[in-house]
C-alpha positions, 0 to 999 in steps of 0.5 A: 286478147286485151279487152276481150270478153271472156267467161273463163269457163265458169259454167262449163268448167272449161279453161277457155283462156288456155284453149284460146291461147293454144289455138292462137299459138297454132295459128301463129306458126306461119307468122313465126316462120316469117319472123325467122325469115326476117331475122335471117335476112337481117343477118344476111344483110349485115354479113354481106355489108361486112364482106363487101367492105372486105372485098373493097379492101382487097380491091384497093390492094390490087389497085396498088399493084396497078399503080405500081406502089406495091412493086416499086418500093424503095429504101434510102440511107444517108452515111452522114445523117447530121448532114442529110436525112431521107424524109421520104422515098417515092415509087419511082426512085433512081437506085444507086449511090449519090454523093450529096454535098451541102454547101449552104442551108436555106434560111428565112429572112428576119426583120427586127425593130431597129431599136426598142419600141417602148417609152423609157420608164418614169424613174421618179414614179414608184416602181410598180407604176413606172412602166418597168417590164417585170413586176418587182417583188418587195424584199432585199437585194445585194451589191458587193455584199451590201444589202438593200431593202425595196418596196415597189409600191413606195420606192422609185428607181431614182430612190433606189439608185440614191440608196445604192450610190450613198451606200458602202457598195462602192458603185454608182448607178445611173439610168439612161432615159434614151436607151432605157438601161441602168449602168453600174460603175465602180466608184474608185478610178482604176478599180477593176474589181468585179461588181458582185450582184446578188446573194443567197439571202436575197428575196427581191428580183430587182437586179434580175429586172434590171437585166444586169445579173450575168451581163458582161462587165467591161473596163472604162477609159479610167480603168473602172469596171462597168456593167449595163443592162442587157436590154431596155428595162421597160416594155410595151403594154401588149394587151392595152389599146395601141392608142393608149400604149406608151411607145417611144416613137409616138402613138399608133394611128388607125388605118392600114399598113402592108406586109408583102403587099397584104393589107393589115387594118388597125383600130388604135382605139380598140386593138392591142399589140397582141391583136395586131400580131395575131392578125398578121400571123393569120393573114396571107402575108406569109410571115410570123410576127412576135414581140420580144419582151427581153429586147423590147422589139418586134420580130418578123420572120418570113414563113418561107426560106430564101434570099427575099426581103420582107415587104414592110410598107406604111399606109394610112397607119403608122404602126410599122413606123412606131414599131421601128420596122420601117427601113430597118436592116433585114437579115436576109435569108439564104437559098439552099445550095447543094451538089449531086455527084460533083455536078452543078450547084443546085439552088433551092428555097427550101431545105426539103429537096425532092427534085435532086434525086428522082423519087427521094426527098433530101432533108438538109440539116447541116453543111457537109458531104454525105453518101446517099444510097437508094435501093429497091426495098425487096422485103417491103415488096415481099410483105405487100405480096403476102398481104395481098395473098392473105386478103385473098385467102381470108375472102375465100375462107370466109365465103366457105364459112358463110355459104356452108350448110346452116351458114348465114348465106347458105349456098349463096351463088354470088359468093360462090362465084366470087370464090371461084373467080379469085382462086382460078384467077390467081392460078391462071396464066397471064396473057400478053406477056413474053417471058419465062414468067407467065403465071404467079405459079412461076414466081413462087406463088402456089397452094403449097405442097400438101393436098387435102380434098376436104379443104381449100388450100390457101395461097402461099409465097415462096420468098426465095423463089419470088426474090430470085424472080425479082432479081432475074427479071423485075419487069416481067414480075411486075407485068404478071401483076399489072400491065398496060393490057390490063391482063395482070392478075391484080388488073383482073381482080380489081376490075372484077371486084369493082363490078361486084363490090363497088358502087352499083355492084351486085352486093351493093344492090342487095345491101343498100337502103331500099335494096333487094334485101330491104325490099324483101324485109318490107314485103315480109313485114307487110305480110306479118302485119296483115296476118296479125290483123287476121289473128286478132279478129280470129281471137275476138271471134273465139272469145265471143263464141266461148262467151255465148256458149257459157251464156247458153249453158247458164240458160240451160242450167237455169231451165233444168233447175226449174224443171227439177223443182216443178217435178218435185212439186208434182 
């Protein structure tokens, strides 16, 4: 013991530390046995918790039969998947073949700015500060084989067009301050020669920025060829405060505007166009707003399909007016239209149709006709039944291992009772059913043909016999697993396992925090603590006794030496 007085047997010659250690080791045997019991309880708690989870999984599989999710599995196919695809099949589908004729797809309503929203660029300012949409790279560009040099920090659009117009390129470039576009025209009347833009040696993106490369070239009245920018070459400063951004319809004012009746607030002094777009998309307005740089316009798309317009109403803020959205002509969406088996036209505001064929969701992809076939997915049912039996087999096998001699839960009566219930229930007859099928044995579920008395035979499924039973009387097979009287095999197993492994069940009472096992663990820990205290006191007494013995022996030794000396003197 740390801090104890010990003479170490200097006088007696005894190894007192070893003697005390051996004595204390003998007296610790009861504590060691309690600690072994504690370890066993912890192992039991862990094993029972794991097994309870396993039983709850089995209970859920049994519940699937009660809900008929297991025995009512269907598969569907479409003969023309580019027209109709099957996105899901429910648990109560109507089997058969259906002619599906898609007459019209559902689409969303779109509202777009009636014209570009940005102010025209300043054609006399340097290109880098003119407000042009795309940053222009310094370098060279070519028109009709004539090469030009450009520096956006020193050259304006007017200056560049002047160079082009006075060159040998044979074209005239003009900028329309109203449309924000640049036009190139052949100088020679009647010249239908194509205007060639760009060369492999070009190093500047100037022509791409003007949106003329790849643009359609047309003929004027005088026969000359003409090309105009496909889009406004200016753009909105979407990350600048709305009050300072240049818009062709004026400045945005602070306040509120409405989309589909939902109020959107704008602070023109701090909000940017990006901020407002994000605010709209995060609101309950039911639309998605975006800014299209190429067309310099705002696009608002309804989040739902159908022939309903988007409500765009100005309030105390003129945001919608400045964005040229007020009064704009909307591209109104359409409802989906289809026929089933040449019946009446069905109109839906979505391309995901779940109420046309019972239990089947149709995804409409294009206009046309397809044959949809719906049938029972018997293989999926077989797989589910096998999964159920495998879960039972695993539970039975694990109980055998856990309760065996030297098992973690040796001879545990609760687990043995669960094992007995599972096996007897699967093999029992189901009451209250009137058919040739009165038990799972009659539809192909058994313990197999072989017999070994030393082991518990697992349950097996004869797929051929089971499928024959399904084909002969599907309803009777379903009632063996689950029925309205709750006498089905799955009914019984679900109810039993709920009482055993569910909340408040026997297993939870044993394994929960401060449950039966925790109570026993606490009791053993208290015993060990008291016994440790007694052992500590016992060791202290032993060391004191051995020390006193050494002192007495020292005294006797001294007296003996004195007597020997006196005797010698006499």
